[in-house]
N, C-alpha and C positions, 0 to 999 in steps of 0.2 A: 583368223587366228585361234590355233587351238588352246583349250583350256586345261591347266594341269592341275590334275588331282591327286595330291599328297596321299598316299595308302594310309590308313589308320595302323596303330600297332598291333601287331598280332599278339593278343592275348587270350588262349584258347584253353580251355580245361578238358585234360586228355580224358575225364572218365565221363564227358557228355556225350548223349547218344548222336547229337549232331555235330560234333568236333571235325570229324573229317571233311564233310560237306562245305563248312564253315571256313577251314583252312584252304580247299580248293579254290574256293570263290575269293579268299584273300590272296592267294598266290596268283590266280589271274590278273588280278588288279596290279598286285604288285611288279609282276612283269609287264605288264603295259607300260607303267610307270617308267621301268628300266630302259625299255625301249624309247621314250618320250625323252628321257634325259641323255640318252644314248650312253649307256652303260652296257659295254658288251664282254669286256674280260672278266675271267670268272672270280678272281681275287677281289674286284671292284663290286661284284655282285655280292660276293661274300660277305664285304664290308658293310655294303647295304642293307642285306638282309640282318645282319647282327645288329645294325642301329636301329631296325624297325620291330624289333621283338620285344616282349616284356621279360623280365627276369626268369619267370619260369619257364618259358620257351628256350630262352638262351642257354640256360643250365643244361638243356638237353643235347644242344648244339655245338656249344662253345668250342669243342674240341675237334669239330669237323673240319678238312682243309681245302675244302672246295666248296663253291655254291651248290654244285650237282648232288654232293654226297649229303650236304645236310638238308636239302630238301628230300631226298631219298630217304634219309634217317627220318624225317619228320612226318612224310606220309606212311612210312613201314610203323613207327609207332603210333600214330594217330588212326590208322588203320586196323591195326591190331587191338586198339582201345574198342572202336567201332564193334569189331566182330566181336569182342567180348562182352559188350552191351548186349549184342545180339543173341548171341549164346545163354546168356542168363534171362533173356525172355523167352526164349524158345524152351528152354528147360522148364521155366514156371509154367508155360502155357500144355507142356506136355504134361506135368505133375498134375495141374489142374483137370485135364483130360482123363488121366488115370482114376482120380480120386471120384469122378462122377460116373464111373461103371458098375 
């Protein structure tokens, strides 16, 4: 008999440097859960998604009309936040390197 693991609520900080990786890990577990409970239709997947996210995440995806667009929007939003964090780190390192010349 397989063991059903209910995914934790997705509550991520878009400003964190590890947010995108944390989201991808959560999404993998969430999609495995959906397969286990046989949720295949897009509107059912969207309903399940909206019930498994924190208010902070919900506010960003509540207007999406499909599961696919909600996931895509979240990936883009979090990927952009991760890129911004990396850009700030690189700018700091470049500035530090320039000041030691």
